[in-house]
Every structure is written in structure tokens, then in C-alpha cells.
N, C-alpha and C positions, 0 to 999 in steps of 0.2 A: 478896556484892559490894554496895557502896551506890552507888546511882545516883540523881543529884540532877537536878532538874527546877525551873528558873526561867523566869518570864514575865513581862512588863510588857505593859500595853495598848498603850502608845505610846511613841516615842522620848524624849518629854519626862519619862518616868519613869526616866530613866538611872541616878540616885543608888539608887533604889531596886531596881532591875535588878541593879546592880552589887554592892549589898549581900547580894542573895538569894544570887549567884554566890558571893560571898566566904563566906557563912555556911554554904553547902552544901558548900564545900570544907573549911571548918573543922570541919564535921561528921564528915569523913573519907570524903566521897564520891570516889570514884575516877574516875568520869565524870560529867560535868554536862551535860545537854541545856539549851539556853537559847534563847528567841526572844521577839522583841517583836512580839506580833500581839494583837489583841483576842480576848477568850475566845470571842467569837461567830463568829469566822473560823475557817479550817482552821488546825489546828496541828500542822504537819508535824514539829516537833521533839518534841512530845509522843508522837506516832504512832511515830517513830523510836525514841524512848525505851522504849516499851512492846514494840516489836518487838525491841529489844535485849536487854531484861531476862531472866533466866534463873531456873531454880529455885534458890531460896534466896537470891536477890538481895533488896534492900530498896529500894524507891522512895521517895525522900526529898524532900520539898517544904517551903518554909519556912512557908507558910499554905495553908489550904484553897483561898481563893479565888484563888490563884496556880495552882491545879490545876484546878478545875471551874467550870463557868458555872452549874451548878445541882446541887440534890441527887440527881437521878437521873443526872445526868453523873457526880458523884463516885462514887456507888454502882457505876455501870457500870465506871468506870475501876478501882475498888477489885476488883471481881469478875473484870475483864480480868487483872488482875495476879495475883488468887488462883488463876486457872486455869493461869497460866503457873508456879504454885509460888513466887511472889514475894509480898511483904508491903509495906504501904503505912506510912510514918511522916510525920506532920505535926508539925513541929518546934515550932511556937508553941502547939499544944494539947497536947503531950505524947503523942499518941496513936500508938500502934504496934500494927498489926494481927497482929503475930506473936504476940501474946498474946491469951489469952480476953477478958481486961478491955480491952485495946486495940480488939478487934473489937467489943464491947459499946459502948464509948463511942463509936467512930465511927459506929455504927448509930443509937445514941440521939441524938448530934449531929445526923446526916442527918436524922432523923426530926423533930426539933425545927425545924431550918432549914425542912424542907418545910411543916411546920405554920404556921410564921411567914408563909411565903410565900403560902400559902393565905389566911391571916388578911387579909394585906395586900391581896390580889386582891378578897377578898370586901369590904374596906372601900372599894377603889376603885370596885367595881362600884356599891356603896351611894351614895357620891358623885357618881358620874355620873348614876344614876337620880335623885336629889335635884335636881342641877343642871338635868337635863332637864324636871323638873316646873316649875322655876322658869324655865325658857327660857334658861339660862344656858350650856348645853351645846351647842355647834355641832358638834363632831366635828372630824376632821381636814379640811383644805382639799383638794379634788378637784384636786391638782396636775396629773395628766394631762388631765383635762378641759379645765383652764385653758391647756394646752399644744396643744389638739388642733389649730389653725391650723397651729402649726409643724410639728406630726406630719405632716398632710397635705401642706404646703409640700415638706417633706424627701422624703416618699414620691413625690410627683410628679417630683423631681429623680432618682429613681431609688436612692435610698439604702436600704440594707435595714434591716428593722426592729430588728435588733441594734445597728446602728450610731446609728440614730435614739434607740434606748433609752441607749445610751452618752452620746451628745452632751448628751441632756436630763437625764440622771440618773434615769431612770426604768426599770421593769422591762419587758422585751422583750414579755411577754404583754400588758401594759396599752396597748402601742402598737399591737398587733394588734386589741385591742378597739376601740380608737379608730377605727381603719381600717374594721373591720367594722360595727360598732354606732352609731359616732360618740360613744360616751360611755366613761368609764372602766369 
């Protein structure tokens, strides 16, 4: 059985999302799991699809970036599918892990993507170091520290750390740090 998965990061990507679903159905997917969530958030439909899939099923996506947030994530998902006796098909790359060539191609592409990511991070670190030497790199603004007064005021009103964090758009642990140490 072919099981499809479609994902769009935002509701603004409606046309691309609908195109994925259409293409998966046209490819013969009998069941399509679809969600509109960021790849960095929880993906309940992806988890439901992996849970649903059975031995000899094939998990189909239109593009690799619709499935995984990173190379490690892609490899992890493929391993989870393989552990259930299922395979992965990535339509735009013509990759099908049910074949030896498909598994090799998937692993090569995943390795190249990881290599490119590591090179990009290395260049980013070099650029930041060069900017620091020139005095141009200031880093991220200390947003929680700038809101310390508001954090203390809300805390004095008896509002919980979690609620303070939600209202100010910061992490709860940072609220606690400000209250205990007076800094971020």
C-alpha cells in the first residue's frame, strides 16, 4: 500500500500544499496524511503516518524537504520505516529505498546534504569571527534582560512564571533566571 505524506510550513502555502496532496493521490497513494505545521514543531500527522504504516507499505513524499528538517531527521525517519518493513519514495528525486540503488542514492544525498550543512555552519562561524574582530558583531539582543522590570512587576502581582513567559514571548526558564539572578 502507498501511504502519502504532505506538509506545508504555513497556511500561506495553500497552493503548494494542495499540489502535494494532488500529486500523492495521482501517484496512487491510498491514504494521505497531511498537515500544515513548521518542520521544527511537532508533526502529529507524520507520527500518525509512521504509526499507521505496515510491512511492505511504501511511504511517499513529493520532496525531501517536506518530510525532514535535517539530514539526521531524514535518516531517522527512513530507519523507522525500514524497521517496520516499509520503504521510502521521494518523488522529485526519483528515490525508492525498496531497491539497492535507491538506498544508496538516499544515503549519498543525505551525506551530501549533511556535508553542505557543515560547510555552511563553518563559513557562518568564520564570518562571525571576522565580524567580531572588526567590532561589527554584537550578537543577539538580550530580550529577557530588557524585560526584567516587567518580569518583576508581573511576578509581584502573583502571576506564574509560565504565564509571564507566555505574555512576554520568552522561555519560562529565562523568567526564573531573571527572578533569581536578576539577569538573562
